[in-house]
N, C-alpha and C positions, 0 to 999 in steps of 0.2 A: 486589489481584490482582497476583501476581508473574509477570512475563514475561521471557523471555530472547530477544533478537534474535541470531540465529546465522548465521555464514557460514564457509565453509572454502575452501581451495585444495588441490589434489591434484597428484600426479605425472602423472596422465592420466585419460582418460575410461573409463567402464565401457562396453564394446562389446557385451556379451552378457547383457542382462537383469540378473539378480542376481549374476552371476559377475564379480568385480572384477579378475581377472587380476593380483592382487597389487599393484595401484595403491594408494598410501598417501596419507594426509593430511600436508600439509607446513605448513599454517597454519590456525589457528583463531582466530576473533574472536567475542566474545560481549559483549553490552551488557545490563545489567539495567534493567528498567522495573518500577516499582511504581505501580499506579493510573495507568498511561499516562504516568508521569513518569520521566525518566532519574534514576537515583540517583547516578550517578558511578562505580558499580562496573562494571568490565570484566574480562574474562579474555582474554588474548591470548598465543598461543604460536606460534613457528616451530618446526617439528619435523624431525628427521633421519629421512628415510624409509628409509634404508639400501638405496636402489636408485636407478636412473637416473630422470631426469625426461624425459618425452616432449617432443620438440621443439615439438609443437603446444601442449602445456600451458604450456611456458616462454614462448611468444609471448603467451599470455593474461595470465599473472601476473608474468613476468619474474624469478621466484625461481630461483636457480641452485643446483646441487648443492654447489658450493664454499661458498656462503653458509650452507648448512645443515649443513656438516660438523661444527661444534662445538655444534649445538643439541641439546636433549634428545630422547629417543625418546618415542613415545606412552606406553609403559609407565611412564615416569617421571612423567607428569603426569595420568594417567587419573583418579586419585582426586580431584584438584582439579576436573576437569571434572564428574565425577558429583556432587560436593558442590554445585557451582554450578548444575547443571541440575535437581537433584532436586525433583520435585513442582512445577516451574514450567511455564508454557505456553511452548513454544518457537515463535518466529515465524521462519519461514525461507522463502526464495524457491526453490521447486522442492525440496520435502521429500524426494522419492524419491532425489535425488542426495546431498544433505548428510546426512540422517539415515541413509540406507543406508550411506554410508561410515563414519559413526561406529559404527553397529552392527557393521560388519565389523571395525573396529579393536578394539572390545571383544571380539568373538568370537575374534580372534587371541590374546588374552591367556590364554584357557583358564581363566577364573575363574568361569564360569557366570553372567556378568552378564546380567540381563534386557535385552530390547530396550527402546529408549528410550520407545516409546509405551506401555510397561507402567507407567512411573512418571512420565511427563510428558504433558501435552497438546501437540498439534502443530497450529499454524495455518499453512497453506501460502499465502503471499501470491500465488503464481503462480496457484493455483486461484481465489483470490478475485478476482484481476485479470481472469481469463478470464470470470468470471461478470459482472463489472461492465462489461467492455469486450470483448464477444465479437467475434471476427474481427479484432481489432487486435493490434499488436505489444505484448507484455506483459513484455519483458525489463526488468531493473532500470533500464537506461539509458533505455528508452522511457517507463517510469513516471516517472522523474525529470524528463524533458522534459515529460510531460503535466501534472505538478504544479508545474512551474517551480522544481524543486529544483536548485541549482547542483551540478554534478558535474565541474567543470573539472579537479580534482585526479586524476580517475579515468582517467589515460592508460593504466594497466594495472589489472587486477583485484587487489584485496587484501582479505583476510578482514575485518580490522577496519574499513577504509574502507567496504567494501560493507555491513557491519553498521550503520554509522552512517547511510549513505544509506537502507538498508532501514527503519531506525527512523523516519525522516522520512516515507518513502513509506507505511508502515503506518499512521501516525497520520493522514495525509491520507485514506487509503482508508477508514478506519473512523470518522472523526469524525461525530458526530450531534448537532446543535444543535436542541433541542426548544423551549426558551424563552429569552427575553432579558429580564433584569431590569435596568433602568437605575437604580432606586433602591428600597430596601426601607424607607425611613423612613415613619413613621406619617402624616406630613403629606402625602407624595407619594401614598400609598395612598388617603387621604381624598379628595384632589383627583381621582384617577382614578374613584373611586366616584361623586362628584358629577357628573362629566362623563357617566358612564353613565346616571345618573338623568335628566339633561336630555335626552339623546338618546332614552331610552325613553319619556319623558312627552310628546314631540312627537307631534302627530297626523300620522303619516307616511302615513296611508291616505286623505287627501283626494283627490278626483278631480282629475286634471290639467286645466288650462284648454286648450281646443282653439282654435288660431288658424287661421282659414280664409284662403285666398288671396283677394286682391281681384280684381276684373274685369281691371284693368290687368296684374296679375301673371299671370293665366291667359292673357291674350293674348300676353304676352311668352314664356311657356312654350310656347305653341302654335307661335309663329314659330321658337323654338329647336328644336323637335322636327322641323320640316319639313326641316331639314338632314340628318336621319337617315332620310328616306323615299326610296324609289325612284320611278321614273316613274309607277307605278300608285298612288302615295300609300300604300304599305304600308311599315311599319317594317322596316328591314333585319334586325332580330333576330327 
């Protein structure tokens, strides 16, 4: 199973539903997993948005317009993105935001590129977290804290850094351990079967021996109970 863990940073937030007010992607980070194992393949770009970055967005990721001045435009790298994503399951935290921005960028190219969910599966870890931890904070930072994942380097958001953290979070959230095998040797299996036979052949249905209290024990018990009686010799409970 091939999966791509994805995160992006942008020039600003979408304030009106599906209308993006010309905000653009400025960083993309992707990490490839095959059968839940990192392959070492990543895709990481900083992009020139050809527009100003909102002050609020800059405070979140710290990426400046000056830093992006000589970086490629989205149109220069889009084919690499499509090739990397094609037919994979995308793992993303808050899919509406990230996938929406990518679809918007592809739309601006006027190349009739299909929407991402037409050629990729999408797993939204935010939705998954809300199902597993209803009523709790489920931001990436909150999930890192919940699973004891170190995120000290995350003083600011970053697409590749956040994709790395999300990879760990996703694996913790979806781990399922059904069996534990300590040894598969014939000798060990034979020993386990012998133990089972011994247990099953014991007469476990013998009636248990009943031990009755002695007269002395009954008298001591009666004296003990007097401490829990009121003046009318009735038990308090």
